[in-house]
VEXDREN-2710 file (C-alpha; in Angstrom, 1 decimal):
% VEXDREN-2710
k/r/px/py/pz
1/MET/-0.3/0.1/0.1
2/ALA/1.0/3.3/-0.9
3/ASN/1.4/6.2/1.3
4/ILE/-0.5/9.5/0.7
5/ASN/-0.5/12.8/2.7
6/LEU/-4.1/14.4/3.0
7/THR/-5.4/17.2/4.2
8/ASP/-9.1/17.8/5.3
9/SER/-11.3/21.0/5.3
10/ARG/-9.7/22.0/8.9
11/LYS/-6.2/22.2/7.1
12/ARG/-5.4/19.4/9.1
13/ASP/-3.0/16.6/7.5
14/ALA/-2.2/13.0/8.0
15/VAL/-0.4/10.3/6.5
16/VAL/-2.7/7.4/5.5
17/LYS/-2.4/4.6/3.5
18/ALA/-4.1/4.0/-0.1
19/GLU/-4.8/0.9/-1.5
20/SER/-6.1/-0.6/-5.0
21/VAL/-9.8/-1.9/-5.2
22/THR/-10.1/-4.9/-6.9
23/PRO/-13.4/-6.5/-6.9
24/ARG/-13.5/-10.2/-6.8
25/SER/-14.2/-12.1/-9.7
26/ARG/-17.4/-14.5/-9.9
27/VAL/-16.1/-16.6/-12.6
28/ARG/-13.6/-19.3/-12.4
29/TYR/-12.1/-20.8/-15.2
30/LEU/-11.2/-24.8/-15.4
31/GLY/-9.0/-26.4/-17.3
32/PRO/-9.8/-29.9/-19.4
33/LYS/-9.0/-31.9/-16.7
34/GLY/-11.0/-30.1/-14.1
35/GLY/-7.8/-27.9/-12.7
36/ALA/-7.6/-24.4/-12.1
37/ALA/-6.5/-22.3/-15.4
38/TYR/-4.1/-19.6/-15.5
39/THR/-2.8/-16.8/-17.6
40/ARG/0.7/-17.4/-18.9
41/LYS/3.9/-15.7/-21.0
42/VAL/4.9/-18.0/-23.5
43/MET/8.3/-17.5/-25.4
44/LYS/7.3/-16.9/-29.0
45/SER/10.3/-16.2/-31.1
46/THR/13.7/-14.5/-30.9
47/VAL/15.6/-12.1/-32.7
48/GLU/18.0/-14.5/-33.8
49/HIS/14.5/-16.2/-36.2
50/ASP/12.9/-13.3/-37.3
51/TYR/12.6/-12.8/-41.0
52/ASP/16.0/-10.5/-41.6
53/ASN/17.9/-12.9/-40.3
54/LEU/15.8/-15.8/-41.8
55/LEU/16.8/-13.9/-45.1
56/GLU/20.8/-13.5/-44.5
57/LEU/20.9/-17.9/-44.5
58/ALA/18.9/-17.9/-48.2
59/ASN/21.5/-15.1/-49.3
60/GLY/18.9/-12.4/-49.7
61/ASP/16.8/-14.6/-52.1
62/ASN/13.1/-15.2/-51.1
63/GLU/12.3/-18.0/-53.4
64/ALA/15.6/-19.8/-51.8
65/LEU/14.1/-19.2/-48.2
66/SER/10.5/-20.3/-48.9
67/GLN/12.0/-23.9/-50.0
68/LEU/14.4/-23.8/-47.0
69/LEU/11.2/-23.0/-44.9
70/LEU/9.8/-26.4/-46.6
71/LYS/13.0/-28.7/-46.1
72/GLU/14.4/-27.4/-42.6
73/ASP/12.4/-25.6/-39.9
74/PRO/15.2/-22.7/-39.1
75/GLU/12.5/-20.8/-37.9
76/VAL/11.8/-22.6/-35.0
77/ASP/14.2/-23.1/-31.7
78/LYS/12.9/-26.3/-30.0
79/GLU/14.6/-25.4/-27.2
80/LEU/13.2/-22.2/-26.4
81/PHE/9.8/-21.8/-28.2
82/GLY/7.0/-22.5/-26.0
83/ARG/9.1/-21.9/-22.6
84/PHE/7.5/-19.9/-19.7
85/LEU/8.2/-16.6/-19.1
86/PHE/8.9/-14.7/-15.4
87/ASN/10.0/-11.7/-14.1
88/LEU/10.8/-9.7/-17.5
89/SER/12.0/-6.0/-18.2
90/ARG/11.0/-3.7/-21.1
91/VAL/13.7/-2.7/-23.2
92/TYR/14.5/-0.5/-26.1
93/ILE/16.1/-1.4/-29.2
94/ASN/17.8/0.5/-32.3
95/GLY/17.1/-0.1/-35.8
96/ASP/20.3/-2.7/-35.4
97/GLU/18.0/-5.2/-32.9
98/LYS/20.5/-3.6/-30.1
99/VAL/19.9/-2.7/-26.9
100/THR/19.6/1.3/-26.2
101/TYR/20.1/2.8/-22.9
102/ARG/19.6/6.5/-23.8
103/ILE/16.4/7.4/-25.3
104/GLN/14.3/10.8/-25.3
105/GLN/10.4/10.2/-25.2
106/ASN/8.6/12.3/-27.0
107/GLU/4.6/13.2/-26.5
108/VAL/2.4/13.9/-29.1
109/VAL/-0.4/15.5/-28.6
110/PHE/-4.2/16.1/-30.8
111/SER/-7.1/18.2/-30.4
112/ALA/-10.7/17.1/-29.6
113/VAL/-11.2/16.5/-33.2
114/GLY/-8.1/14.6/-33.7
115/LYS/-6.0/16.9/-35.6
116/PHE/-2.4/17.0/-34.7
117/LYS/-1.2/19.8/-32.2
118/GLU/2.6/19.4/-31.2
119/ARG/5.3/17.3/-30.3
120/ARG/7.2/18.0/-27.4
121/GLN/9.4/16.2/-25.0
122/ARG/8.1/13.9/-21.9
123/VAL/8.5/15.6/-19.2
124/ARG/8.9/13.1/-16.1
125/ASP/7.2/14.6/-13.0
126/GLU/8.3/14.0/-9.4
127/ALA/5.9/12.1/-7.1
128/ASN/3.8/14.3/-4.8
129/VAL/1.1/12.2/-2.7
130/ASP/3.8/11.5/-0.3
131/SER/5.9/14.4/-0.1
132/GLU/6.2/17.1/2.6
133/ILE/4.1/19.2/1.2
134/PRO/0.3/17.6/1.7
135/LEU/-2.3/17.4/-1.1
136/THR/-4.5/20.5/-0.6
137/TRP/-8.2/20.1/0.0
138/THR/-9.3/22.7/-2.6
139/GLY/-12.5/22.8/-1.5
140/LYS/-13.9/23.0/-5.2
141/LYS/-17.0/20.1/-5.0
142/ILE/-18.8/19.0/-7.6
143/ASP/-21.9/16.9/-7.7
144/LYS/-21.9/13.1/-8.4
145/ARG/-23.7/12.6/-11.2
146/GLU/-22.2/15.6/-13.1
147/ALA/-18.8/14.4/-12.4
148/ILE/-20.0/10.9/-14.3
149/ARG/-21.0/13.1/-17.1
150/ARG/-18.0/15.8/-17.4
151/TYR/-14.9/13.1/-16.5
152/VAL/-13.5/9.9/-17.6
153/PHE/-12.3/8.1/-14.4
154/THR/-9.7/5.1/-15.5
155/SER/-9.4/3.7/-11.8
156/LYS/-9.9/4.3/-8.4
157/LEU/-8.2/3.7/-4.5
158/GLN/-9.5/3.3/-1.0
159/ILE/-8.0/5.5/1.5
160/VAL/-7.7/3.6/4.9
161/HIS/-6.6/4.3/8.6
162/ILE/-3.3/3.1/10.0
163/ASN/-4.6/4.0/13.7
164/GLY/-7.1/5.3/16.0
165/LEU/-6.1/9.6/14.8
166/THR/-6.2/8.7/11.5
167/TYR/-9.5/6.7/11.7
168/ASP/-11.5/9.7/13.1
169/PHE/-9.6/12.0/10.5
170/LEU/-10.8/10.0/7.7
171/TYR/-14.3/9.3/9.1
172/GLY/-14.7/13.1/9.1
173/ILE/-13.6/13.7/5.7
174/ALA/-15.7/10.5/4.8
175/LYS/-19.0/11.9/6.4
176/GLU/-18.8/15.6/5.1
177/LEU/-18.6/14.4/1.5
178/ALA/-21.4/11.9/1.9
179/ASP/-23.6/14.5/3.8
180/GLU/-23.3/16.8/0.9
181/ASN/-23.4/13.8/-1.7
182/CYS/-20.3/15.3/-3.8
183/MET/-17.2/14.5/-4.4
184/MET/-14.1/17.0/-4.3
185/LEU/-11.2/17.6/-6.2
186/LEU/-7.4/17.1/-4.6
187/GLY/-5.0/18.9/-5.9
188/GLY/-0.8/19.0/-5.1
189/GLY/1.5/21.5/-4.8
190/LYS/1.4/24.3/-2.0
191/LYS/-1.8/26.3/-4.3
192/GLY/-3.4/22.7/-5.0
193/LYS/-3.3/23.2/-8.8
194/SER/-0.7/20.4/-9.5
195/PRO/-2.2/17.0/-10.3
196/LEU/-1.4/13.6/-8.7
197/VAL/1.7/11.6/-9.7
198/PHE/1.9/8.7/-7.7
199/ARG/5.5/7.8/-9.4
200/ARG/8.4/9.7/-10.7
201/GLY/7.5/9.9/-14.4
202/SER/3.9/8.0/-14.3
203/THR/0.7/9.5/-15.5
204/PRO/-0.5/12.3/-13.7
205/TYR/-4.2/12.4/-12.7
206/ARG/-7.1/14.4/-11.4
207/GLY/-8.2/13.3/-7.8
208/PHE/-11.7/13.2/-6.5
209/LEU/-12.5/12.1/-3.4
210/GLU/-15.8/10.5/-2.7
211/GLY/-17.1/9.4/0.9
212/ARG/-19.5/7.0/2.4
213/VAL/-20.7/6.3/5.7
214/ASP/-22.6/3.5/7.1
215/GLY/-22.8/4.3/11.3
216/ASP/-19.5/3.9/12.6
217/SER/-18.3/2.3/9.3
218/TYR/-16.8/4.6/6.3
219/MET/-15.6/4.2/2.9
220/LEU/-13.3/6.7/1.4
221/LEU/-12.6/6.4/-2.4
222/LEU/-10.0/8.4/-4.4
223/HIS/-11.3/8.7/-8.0
224/LEU/-8.6/9.4/-10.5
225/SER/-9.0/10.6/-13.8
226/ASN/-7.0/12.1/-16.8
227/ALA/-9.2/12.8/-19.2
228/GLU/-12.6/15.4/-19.5
229/LEU/-15.4/14.9/-21.9
230/LYS/-15.3/18.6/-23.9
231/SER/-17.6/19.2/-27.3
232/PRO/-14.9/19.8/-29.9
233/THR/-15.7/23.3/-30.6
234/ALA/-14.8/22.9/-34.4
235/LEU/-17.6/20.9/-35.1
236/THR/-20.1/23.6/-33.6
237/LYS/-18.4/26.2/-35.6
238/ALA/-19.2/24.1/-39.0
239/ALA/-22.5/23.5/-37.9
240/LYS/-22.9/27.0/-37.3
241/THR/-21.5/28.3/-41.0
242/LYS/-23.5/25.1/-42.6
243/ALA/-26.9/26.9/-41.1
244/THR/-25.8/30.5/-42.5
245/PRO/-26.6/30.2/-45.9
246/THR/-30.1/28.5/-45.8
247/LYS/-31.1/32.2/-44.4
248/SER/-29.9/33.7/-47.7
249/LYS/-31.8/31.1/-49.9
250/ALA/-35.0/31.4/-48.3
251/SER/-35.5/34.9/-49.2
252/PRO/-34.7/35.2/-52.9
253/SER/-37.5/38.2/-53.1
254/LYS/-35.7/40.8/-50.9
255/VAL/-32.2/40.1/-52.9
256/LYS/-34.4/40.9/-56.3
257/THR/-36.3/43.9/-54.9
258/LYS/-32.8/45.1/-54.0
259/ALA/-31.4/44.5/-57.3
260/ALA/-34.3/45.9/-59.3
261/MET/-33.9/49.5/-56.4
262/LYS/-30.3/49.7/-57.9
263/LYS/-31.5/49.6/-61.8
264/THR/-34.2/52.1/-61.5
265/LYS/-31.5/54.6/-59.4
266/LYS/-29.1/54.0/-62.2
267/ALA/-31.9/54.9/-65.2
268/PRO/-32.2/58.8/-64.2
269/THR/-28.3/59.3/-64.5
270/LYS/-28.3/58.2/-68.1
271/ALA/-31.3/60.4/-69.3
272/LYS/-29.0/63.6/-68.3
273/SER/-25.9/62.7/-69.5
274/LYS/-28.1/62.6/-73.2
275/ALA/-29.6/65.6/-72.6
276/SER/-26.3/66.8/-71.8
277/LYS/-24.8/66.1/-75.2
278/GLY/-27.8/67.0/-76.9
279/GLY/-27.4/70.5/-76.0
280/LYS/-23.9/71.1/-76.7
281/SER/-24.5/69.9/-80.1
END
């Protein structure tokens, strides 16, 4: 369980525990013989058996490679393939399929419509949930129904006490939120405007506290969200531009009357110019 430094509405802070909420599965999978079924990672292939290396065995000829695959089994390693894999770590390789140790990760940002906005270097934020500065009680409360329609909650944690003092501390927070039937926004930093970062370089989240009380029992949940539901402004502008031409088409008589008025105003000027020419002659 991870530590979390929390603050209540009276500006009191305490270090408590946060544990993941994993509901028990009611479905149990069995094997052909009635035993329990498990998920395992299996060795499928290695770098030495990929297409480029196999093509080198056939001197770069695809036809010769196909004949080699029919006669022999160079793409299969009977000693390695099919083994169960445990305690794996992810590594990055370059174009030569060699492990690289210094990489630069970039973030690609898209707009709400799905268009590319920018590419920037990934910033690894430091963890702030268990630091000297406790998570700020922002006081920004939102109704539960509105929060569900506005934010996308990816996961949740349950805040639990570690002794009697922290029990009273968390029970007071849960009861206050339960009485108002709302959720409260948590923020990191001194001003409470920073997102929650649990590990260095991990995904930053917005935290929302929800409290439930039943007698002397309480449940304090921390809902995490990294996405907000918004209507794209570009689509609304496109809808307005499509609606404007229909107004001009609906009143063609006004356009004709304006054109007729312009013609009648220009007619007297032509008559005056002809009369002046006749006088001079």
